[in-house]
N, C-alpha and C positions, 0 to 999 in steps of 0.2 A: 649504561647508555652513554654515548659519546657526547662531549660537551659541544654545543652549537655556539659558534661565534657570530655575533651580529655586528656588522660594520655600518657605521653611519658616516656618510660623506657630507661635508659642508656644502651648502648651496653656493656655487660660484657665480659671479656676475660676469657679464661681458666686459671686455677691456674697453675703457672709455675712448681711447683713440680709434678703435675699430668702429664704434658707433658713429663717431664724427667722420670717419673715412667713408662710410656708406652714405651718410647724409651729403657729404661733398660730392660723391659720385652721382647721386640723384640730382643734386643742384646743377652740376655741370651738364648732365644730360638734358635737363629742363632748359638751360641756357642755349644748348645746341638747338633744341626744338624752337626756341624763341628766335634764334638767328635765322633758321629756315623760314619761319613764318614772316619775319620782317623782309627777308629776301623775296619771298613769294608775293606778298601783298604790297610791298613798297617799291615796286619796280620803276615807277615813274618819278620817284623822288631821288634827287641827287644825294641828299643828306642820309639816306638809308644805308649807303655804303659805309659811312663812318659809324653808324649805329651797329651794323653787323660786325665790323672790325672790333669795336669796343666790347661787344657781347662775347665775341669769339676769344679775344685775349683774356677776358675775365674767366671764361669757362676753362681755358687751358691752364691758367694759374690755379684755379680751384682743383683741377684734376691732378696737377703736379703736387700741390700741397696735400691733397687727400691720399695720394699714393705714399708719400713719405710718412704721413701720419699713420697710415695703416701698417707700414713696415716697422716703424719705431714702436708701435704698440704691442708687437710680439714680445717685447722684453718685459711686459708686465707679469708679475708672479701671481699665481693662484687666480687666474682669470681664464675665461673661455675665449678662444681665439678664432672662432668661426667667422665673426663679423670682420675681424682683421683681415682674414684671408679673402673674404668676399669684397671688401672695400679695396684692398690692394689690387686684386685682379680687375675689378670694374674700372678703377681709376687708371690702371695700366692700359686697358683696352681703349679707354677714352683718349688717353694721351696718344696712342698709336693711331687712332682714328683721326684726331685733330692734326697730327703730323702728316698723315696721308692726304687729308683735305688741303692742307697748306701746300704740300709738294705738288698736288694736282693743279692748284691755282697758279703756282710759279711757272709750270711748264706750258 
């Protein structure tokens, strides 16, 4: 009878930077929703424009940092990179969305 080989694979964890990247993407999207809510409900207040600007800049910075964190976490050895991919793509889309919103506001 032929010898059967049994392979055991070590359980791999997600790359730490990928998890942070996804969390930052979600946080940036929540800040986007907060900026939309302040814009919708605070139309009569002059100070709401400054609040919207502050929230938006914070969300853009979080998306940029999350994108780079997702990209740099691909270099982790013996880790699963699915959240790195998801975080980098989500933060990249958020950055493009924020850039498009900014360019629409300028024109």
